[in-house]
MARDREN-434594 format. One record per residue (C-alpha): residue in one letter; x, y, z. Coordinates in steps of 0.25 Angstrom, whole numbers, plus 5000, padded with zeros to 4 digits. Each point is the difference from the previous one (the first is absolute). Layout:
(node "A" (X Y Z)) ...
% end
This chain:
(node "R" (5788 5235 5458)) (node "P" (4997 4994 5014)) (node "G" (4989 4991 5001)) (node "T" (5000 4997 4985)) (node "R" (4995 4986 4997)) (node "V" (5009 4992 4991)) (node "I" (4993 4989 4992)) (node "E" (5008 4988 4994)) (node "L" (4993 4997 4986)) (node "N" (5007 4987 4998)) (node "G" (4997 5000 4985)) (node "R" (4986 5005 5001)) (node "T" (4996 5011 4990)) (node "V" (4997 5015 5004)) (node "T" (4991 5008 4990)) (node "P" (4993 5013 5001)) (node "G" (4987 5000 5007)) (node "F" (4989 4995 4991)) (node "I" (4990 5010 4995)) (node "D" (4986 4995 4996)) (node "A" (4995 5010 4989)) (node "H" (4986 4996 5001)) (node "T" (4992 4995 5012)) (node "H" (4986 5002 5006)) (node "F" (5008 5000 5014)) (node "I" (4990 5003 5011)) (node "S" (4989 4992 4993)) (node "G" (5011 4989 4999)) (node "G" (5002 5001 5015)) (node "F" (4985 4999 5002)) (node "Q" (4999 4987 4991)) (node "L" (5011 4993 5009)) (node "S" (4988 4998 5010)) (node "N" (4989 4998 4990)) (node "V" (4995 4988 4992)) (node "D" (5011 4994 4991)) (node "L" (4995 4994 4987)) (node "R" (5012 5001 4992)) (node "D" (5004 4985 4998)) (node "A" (4985 4995 5002)) (node "A" (5002 4990 4988)) (node "T" (4985 4995 4999)) (node "P" (4986 5006 5002)) (node "E" (4998 4991 5012)) (node "E" (5013 5006 5007)) (node "F" (4996 5014 4996)) (node "V" (4986 4998 5007)) (node "M" (5007 4993 5012)) (node "R" (5010 5011 5003)) (node "I" (4989 5010 5000)) (node "R" (4991 4991 5009)) (node "K" (5012 4998 5010)) (node "F" (5003 5015 5000)) (node "T" (4986 5004 5004)) (node "E" (5002 4992 5013)) (node "S" (5010 5010 5004)) (node "V" (4993 5013 4998)) (node "P" (4987 5005 5007)) (node "S" (4987 4999 4993)) (node "G" (4997 5012 4991)) (node "A" (5015 5002 4997)) (node "W" (5004 5002 4986)) (node "I" (5009 4990 4994)) (node "T" (5010 5006 4990)) (node "G" (5014 4997 4994)) (node "G" (5001 4987 4994)) (node "N" (5009 5001 4988)) (node "W" (4994 4988 4993)) (node "D" (5004 4995 4986)) (node "H" (4989 4992 4992)) (node "E" (5011 4995 4990)) (node "L" (5005 4991 5011)) (node "W" (4987 4992 4998)) (node "G" (4999 5001 4985)) (node "G" (4994 5014 4998)) (node "L" (4986 4999 5005)) (node "L" (4996 5013 5007)) (node "P" (4994 4998 5014)) (node "R" (4986 5004 5003)) (node "S" (4993 5005 5012)) (node "D" (4992 4988 5002)) (node "W" (5013 4992 5002)) (node "I" (5001 5007 5013)) (node "D" (4986 5005 5004)) (node "S" (4997 4988 5009)) (node "V" (5013 5002 5008)) (node "T" (5000 5015 5001)) (node "Q" (4985 5003 5004)) (node "A" (5005 5009 5012)) (node "H" (5011 5007 4992)) (node "P" (5000 5009 4988)) (node "V" (5012 4996 4991)) (node "L" (5008 5007 4990)) (node "V" (5013 4992 4997)) (node "Q" (5009 5005 4988)) (node "R" (5007 4992 4989)) (node "L" (5015 5001 5003)) (node "D" (5001 5011 4989)) (node "G" (4990 5009 5007)) (node "H" (4992 5002 4987)) (node "M" (4989 4990 5003)) (node "A" (4993 4996 5013)) (node "L" (4989 4990 5005)) (node "A" (4989 5006 5009)) (node "N" (4990 4990 5007)) (node "S" (4986 5003 4999)) (node "L" (4999 5008 5013)) (node "A" (5011 5009 4995)) (node "L" (4993 5002 4987)) (node "K" (4987 5004 5007)) (node "V" (5008 5010 5009)) (node "G" (5006 5006 4988)) (node "G" (4987 5001 4993)) (node "V" (5005 4991 4988)) (node "T" (4988 4994 4993)) (node "K" (4996 4995 4986)) (node "E" (4996 5014 4997)) (node "T" (5013 5006 5004)) (node "E" (5008 5005 4987)) (node "D" (5014 4998 4998)) (node "P" (5008 5012 5005)) (node "P" (5010 5007 4991)) (node "G" (5013 4993 5000)) (node "G" (4994 4987 5006)) (node "S" (4991 4989 4998)) (node "I" (4991 4991 5008)) (node "V" (5001 4985 4996)) (node "R" (4986 4994 4998)) (node "D" (4993 4987 4998)) (node "E" (4992 4997 4987)) (node "A" (4988 5006 5007)) (node "G" (5007 5013 5003)) (node "V" (5001 4998 5015)) (node "P" (5014 5004 5006)) (node "S" (5009 4988 5003)) (node "G" (5007 5007 5011)) (node "V" (5013 5003 4992)) (node "L" (5002 5015 4997)) (node "K" (5011 5005 4991)) (node "D" (5008 5013 5002)) (node "Q" (4992 5012 5003)) (node "A" (4988 4991 5003)) (node "I" (5007 4995 5012)) (node "A" (4997 5014 5007)) (node "L" (4985 4998 4999)) (node "V" (5002 4990 5012)) (node "R" (5014 5005 5005)) (node "K" (4994 5014 5004)) (node "A" (4991 4993 5010)) (node "I" (5012 4994 5008)) (node "P" (5002 5008 5013)) (node "P" (5014 5007 4999)) (node "M" (5011 4994 5009)) (node "T" (5002 5007 5013)) (node "E" (5013 5007 5003)) (node "E" (5004 4990 5010)) (node "E" (4998 4989 4989)) (node "A" (5007 5008 4990)) (node "E" (5012 5003 5008)) (node "Q" (5001 4985 5004)) (node "A" (4999 4996 4985)) (node "L" (5012 5010 4998)) (node "E" (5008 4994 5011)) (node "S" (4997 4986 4995)) (node "A" (5004 5004 4986)) (node "A" (5013 5007 5004)) (node "Q" (5005 4988 5008)) (node "H" (4996 4990 4989)) (node "A" (5008 5009 4990)) (node "L" (5012 5002 5009)) (node "S" (5001 4985 5002)) (node "L" (5001 4999 4984)) (node "G" (5011 5010 4999)) (node "V" (4990 5011 4995)) (node "T" (5005 5014 5005)) (node "Q" (4992 5008 4991)) (node "V" (4986 4999 4994)) (node "H" (4992 5008 4990)) (node "D" (4985 4999 5005)) (node "M" (4990 5002 4989)) (node "G" (4988 5000 5010)) (node "G" (4990 4990 5004)) (node "W" (4989 4992 4993)) (node "A" (4989 5006 5008)) (node "N" (4994 5013 4997)) (node "L" (5012 5003 4991)) (node "D" (4998 5015 4999)) (node "M" (5001 5002 5015)) (node "M" (5009 4989 5004)) (node "G" (5013 5006 4994)) (node "W" (4997 5013 5008)) (node "A" (4997 4992 5013)) (node "N" (5012 4992 4999)) (node "L" (5009 5013 4998)) (node "E" (4994 5006 5012)) (node "R" (5003 4987 5008)) (node "Y" (5014 4999 4995)) (node "R" (5002 5015 5005)) (node "R" (4995 4997 5013)) (node "V" (5008 4987 5002)) (node "H" (5012 5007 4995)) (node "S" (4998 5012 5009)) (node "A" (5000 4991 5012)) (node "G" (5013 4993 4995)) (node "R" (4993 4987 4997)) (node "L" (5002 4999 4985)) (node "P" (5011 4989 4999)) (node "L" (5002 5000 4985)) (node "R" (4999 5010 4989)) (node "V" (4987 5003 4993)) (node "Y" (4996 5008 4987)) (node "S" (4985 5002 5002)) (node "V" (4992 5002 4987)) (node "V" (4986 5005 4999)) (node "P" (4990 4999 4989)) (node "M" (5002 5009 4988)) (node "S" (4985 5005 5001)) (node "S" (5005 5008 5012)) (node "W" (5012 5006 4993)) (node "R" (4995 5014 5004)) (node "R" (5000 4996 5014)) (node "M" (5014 4995 4999)) (node "K" (5005 5012 4993)) (node "D" (4995 5009 5012)) (node "Y" (5005 4989 5010)) (node "V" (5014 5001 4994)) (node "A" (4999 5016 5000)) (node "T" (4996 4999 5015)) (node "H" (5008 4988 5006)) (node "G" (5012 4998 4990)) (node "R" (5003 4986 4995)) (node "G" (5004 4993 5013)) (node "D" (5014 4995 5004)) (node "D" (5008 4988 4997)) (node "R" (4992 4991 5009)) (node "L" (4986 5004 4994)) (node "W" (4997 5008 4988)) (node "W" (4989 5003 4990)) (node "G" (4997 5007 4987)) (node "G" (4996 4989 4991)) (node "V" (4986 4997 4995)) (node "K" (4994 4988 4994)) (node "A" (4989 4996 4990)) (node "F" (4996 4988 4992)) (node "V" (4998 4998 4985)) (node "D" (4995 4986 5000)) (node "G" (4997 4988 5009)) (node "S" (5008 4987 5000)) (node "L" (5002 4987 4991)) (node "G" (4995 4991 5010)) (node "S" (4987 5007 5001)) (node "T" (4999 5002 4985)) (node "T" (4999 5015 5002)) (node "A" (5014 5004 4995)) (node "W" (4999 5008 4987)) (node "F" (5005 4994 4987)) (node "H" (4999 5003 4986)) (node "E" (4995 4987 4996)) (node "A" (4990 4991 5008)) (node "Y" (5004 4990 5010)) (node "A" (5002 4986 4994)) (node "D" (4991 4994 5010)) (node "D" (4990 5011 5000)) (node "P" (4998 5004 4985)) (node "E" (4990 5011 5003)) (node "N" (5009 5007 5010)) (node "T" (5012 5009 4998)) (node "G" (5000 5005 5015)) (node "L" (4996 5013 5005)) (node "T" (5005 5014 5005)) (node "T" (4998 5001 5015)) (node "T" (5001 5016 4998)) (node "D" (4994 5008 4989)) (node "T" (5012 5003 4992)) (node "T" (4996 5015 4997)) (node "E" (5000 5002 5015)) (node "L" (5012 4992 5003)) (node "R" (5008 5008 4989)) (node "N" (4996 5013 5007)) (node "W" (5004 4995 5014)) (node "I" (5014 4995 4995)) (node "E" (5002 5014 4993)) (node "R" (4995 5008 5012)) (node "A" (5008 4992 5010)) (node "D" (5013 5001 4991)) (node "E" (4998 5015 4999)) (node "A" (4999 5000 5015)) (node "G" (5014 4993 5002)) (node "L" (4994 4987 5005)) (node "Q" (5005 4986 4996)) (node "V" (4990 4993 4991)) (node "I" (4999 4985 5003)) (node "V" (4990 4993 4991)) (node "H" (4995 4985 4999)) (node "A" (5000 4994 4986)) (node "I" (5000 4985 4997)) (node "G" (4994 4997 4987)) (node "D" (5008 5004 4987)) (node "R" (4989 5011 4996)) (node "A" (5001 5006 5014)) (node "N" (5015 5001 4999)) (node "D" (5000 5006 4986)) (node "W" (4990 5010 5004)) (node "L" (5007 5004 5013)) (node "L" (5014 5001 4993)) (node "K" (4994 5009 4989)) (node "T" (4993 5008 5011)) (node "Y" (5013 5002 5007)) (node "E" (5007 5004 4987)) (node "D" (4989 5010 4997)) (node "I" (5001 5006 5014)) (node "V" (5015 5002 5000)) (node "A" (4998 5007 4987)) (node "N" (4990 5009 5006)) (node "N" (5006 5002 5014)) (node "G" (5015 5000 4997)) (node "E" (5012 4992 5004)) (node "R" (5003 4998 5015)) (node "D" (5004 4988 5009)) (node "R" (4986 4995 5001)) (node "R" (5002 4985 5000)) (node "F" (4987 4995 4995)) (node "R" (4997 4986 5004)) (node "I" (4992 4989 4994)) (node "E" (4996 4990 5010)) (node "H" (5000 4985 4996)) (node "A" (5002 5002 4985)) (node "Q" (4997 4986 4998)) (node "H" (4996 4998 4986)) (node "L" (5006 5009 4990)) (node "S" (4999 5002 4985)) (node "Q" (5014 4999 4993)) (node "S" (5000 5015 4997)) (node "A" (4998 5003 5015)) (node "I" (5013 4993 5005)) (node "G" (5009 5010 4995)) (node "R" (4992 5012 5004)) (node "F" (5003 4998 5015)) (node "C" (5015 5004 4998)) (node "E" (4997 5010 4989)) (node "Q" (4990 5008 5008)) (node "G" (5007 4998 5014)) (node "V" (4988 4992 5005)) (node "I" (5003 4990 5012)) (node "A" (4994 4986 4998)) (node "S" (4996 4997 5015)) (node "M" (4997 4985 4999)) (node "Q" (4998 4988 5009)) (node "P" (5008 4988 4996)) (node "Y" (4992 4990 5009)) (node "H" (4988 5002 4991)) (node "V" (5008 4992 4989)) (node "V" (5000 4987 5007)) (node "D" (4986 5002 5005)) (node "D" (4993 5005 4987)) (node "G" (5009 4991 4991)) (node "R" (4992 4988 5003)) (node "W" (4988 5005 4993)) (node "A" (5003 5013 4992)) (node "V" (5001 4993 4987)) (node "R" (4986 4996 5001)) (node "R" (4996 5014 5002)) (node "I" (5007 5007 4989)) (node "G" (5006 4989 4991)) (node "P" (5014 4996 4996)) (node "Q" (5004 5013 4992)) (node "R" (4996 5011 5010)) (node "V" (5006 4992 5012)) (node "K" (5014 5000 4994)) (node "R" (5000 5015 5004)) (node "A" (4995 4997 5015)) (node "Y" (5009 5005 5011)) (node "A" (5011 5004 4990)) (node "F" (5011 5003 5010)) (node "R" (5011 4997 4991)) (node "S" (4995 5008 4988)) (node "I" (4998 5012 5009)) (node "L" (5013 4999 5006)) (node "D" (5007 4998 4987)) (node "T" (4994 5014 4995)) (node "G" (5007 5007 5012)) (node "A" (4987 5003 5008)) (node "I" (4999 5000 5015)) (node "L" (4994 4988 5006)) (node "A" (4994 5001 5014)) (node "F" (4995 4987 5007)) (node "G" (4990 4998 5011)) (node "S" (4990 4990 5004)) (node "D" (4986 5006 4999)) (node "W" (4998 4994 5014)) (node "T" (4990 4994 5003)) (node "V" (4997 4997 4986)) (node "A" (5014 4992 5001)) (node "P" (5009 4997 5012)) (node "L" (5008 5011 5005)) (node "N" (5013 4992 5001)) (node "P" (5010 5006 4990)) (node "I" (5008 4988 5000)) (node "L" (4988 4993 4993)) (node "G" (4999 5011 4990)) (node "I" (5015 5000 4997)) (node "D" (4999 4985 4998)) (node "A" (4988 5002 4991)) (node "A" (5007 5010 4991)) (node "V" (5012 4991 4999)) (node "T" (4994 4987 4997)) (node "R" (4985 5003 4996)) (node "R" (4997 4986 5004)) (node "T" (4985 4999 5002)) (node "L" (4993 4996 5013)) (node "D" (4994 4987 4994)) (node "G" (5014 4995 4996)) (node "A" (4996 4999 4985)) (node "N" (5012 5010 4996)) (node "P" (5013 4995 5006)) (node "D" (5008 5007 4990)) (node "G" (4992 5013 5002)) (node "W" (4987 5005 4994)) (node "I" (5004 5009 4988)) (node "P" (5014 4998 5005)) (node "E" (5006 5010 4990)) (node "E" (4994 5011 5009)) (node "R" (5008 4995 5013)) (node "T" (5009 5010 5007)) (node "S" (5013 4997 5006)) (node "L" (5001 4999 5015)) (node "E" (5008 5014 5001)) (node "E" (4989 5007 4991)) (node "A" (4989 4994 5009)) (node "L" (5007 5005 5012)) (node "L" (5002 5014 4994)) (node "A" (4985 5001 4997)) (node "Y" (4997 4997 5014)) (node "T" (5010 5010 5005)) (node "A" (5005 5011 4991)) (node "G" (4989 5000 4990)) (node "A" (4989 5000 5011)) (node "A" (5007 5012 5006)) (node "T" (5001 5008 4987)) (node "A" (4985 4997 4998)) (node "G" (4997 5006 5014)) (node "F" (5010 5012 4999)) (node "S" (5008 4994 5012)) (node "D" (5012 4996 4991)) (node "D" (5008 5012 5006)) (node "R" (5000 4993 5014)) (node "S" (4996 4985 4998)) (node "G" (5001 4989 4990)) (node "S" (5015 4997 5001)) (node "L" (5011 4999 5010)) (node "E" (5009 5012 4999)) (node "N" (5006 5011 5008)) (node "G" (4989 5011 5003)) (node "K" (4988 4991 4999)) (node "L" (4991 4994 5011)) (node "A" (5005 4988 5006)) (node "D" (4988 4991 4996)) (node "L" (5005 4986 4997)) (node "V" (4997 4985 5001)) (node "V" (5009 4988 5004)) (node "L" (4996 4988 4992)) (node "S" (5002 4986 5005)) (node "E" (5010 4996 4989)) (node "D" (5008 5005 4988)) (node "I" (4989 5001 4990)) (node "F" (5010 5003 4989)) (node "D" (5008 4987 5003)) (node "E" (4998 4989 4989)) (node "H" (4997 4990 5011)) (node "T" (4988 5007 5005)) (node "H" (4990 4992 4993)) (node "D" (4987 5007 5002)) (node "V" (4999 5015 5003)) (node "G" (4986 4998 5004)) (node "D" (5004 4992 5013)) (node "V" (5009 5011 5005)) (node "Q" (4996 5007 5013)) (node "V" (5002 5013 5006)) (node "D" (5009 4999 5012)) (node "M" (5000 5015 5004)) (node "T" (4993 5013 4995)) (node "V" (5007 5014 5004)) (node "V" (4993 5013 4998)) (node "E" (5008 5013 5002)) (node "G" (5011 4992 5007)) (node "E" (4991 4993 5010)) (node "V" (4996 4986 5000)) (node "A" (4985 4999 4997)) (node "Y" (4999 4985 4999)) (node "E" (5009 4988 5003)) (node "R" (4997 4986 4997)) (node "R" (5000 4990 5011)) (node "F" (5008 4988 4997)) 
% end
């Protein structure tokens, strides 16, 4: 065809465009310009980064984002008095990297009305000192006590965040994302994001594919929305609803059958009332929506698998593609049920190399053997879909693939892999980031593989990743990203 560009690969690899099956996409774009605490390795550095960031924003502006990890400095939780003296002119709410715990300074606690007398909300907890005074750390649903006071981002800010996120994704070879909504005002964020995506798409400015998911609490609204607007097109679609069973391992709010090894009075919590959640799942499924639920602890996963089984029995067979997001810590009996029940395990491999540094302290040597059980799940024949959980983890799929294949923790303590028997092959990891993720988002009829009749979404990698002389997959770079036959990103040499 005249004008066709011919690209000489010279031994490089072409793969289908990467599909990230679990992001908080617009929130991630917003975080790109916010305070970054991800690798703050000491309390002093944590405070210093926040202090420096205050110098770049107007007095009175909220400071959010963060993505801190207290395990980097030994597990001591931060406190509001660490940062009060350097944030006197700013309310602060900075989240732990898993989004299930956040630190508020004293000004933010005051604005949110959180005092010694404030009771823990259902599905959350306020960390307190020995006198019962809030320390500043809020877990799960307690975060909303302060978060509700944060002014919503303007439409201009939101669209800039979307543009930043999209360009970041394309530079990493990501041509499709499943957006699970944002951290702020969760019930509204998913819907606000969907409408933003529709506006940007209508203007011809959505440069990658998006599956926009909304909260399951609003399943009736989505049912009506689909009846009115359909389910979108191959650039932007909807029809999935998401909910949470529990919290996270790092915040000790993941729901387990047995107590935490380092917190013997605590088995975690349910962030949603299970009776209410079961009703939402059943009603959403009856409405023909895709059900997508977060479960991390073994008890949370067992409860959810049983609930899915019961609802299929009640509602009948169909191509529903139930998903469990994270599926991090499983009982032995749960592993085979994903395949048996046709449930998709939507997992994030980078969490392995991050959490693997300290997870054994949380749940002990026996339970940890079934952590991030990629190999065991694949061996049953279940569908495995990979994503990042950005901004909980880096968006880069190459890092996720490397984590799945090597399971080498970030601290270098496991050069042969943490729980190495659960490693995947390179091909399996690549399939989970392409075909598996496409199946999880009902886009496998048009994406996830390179074949006639499918969309021309592809990635050119800097070298042959299957060559035995490619020493470290994690060092491979994206040279080019193509969306629907058009070059959307090209690396400058």
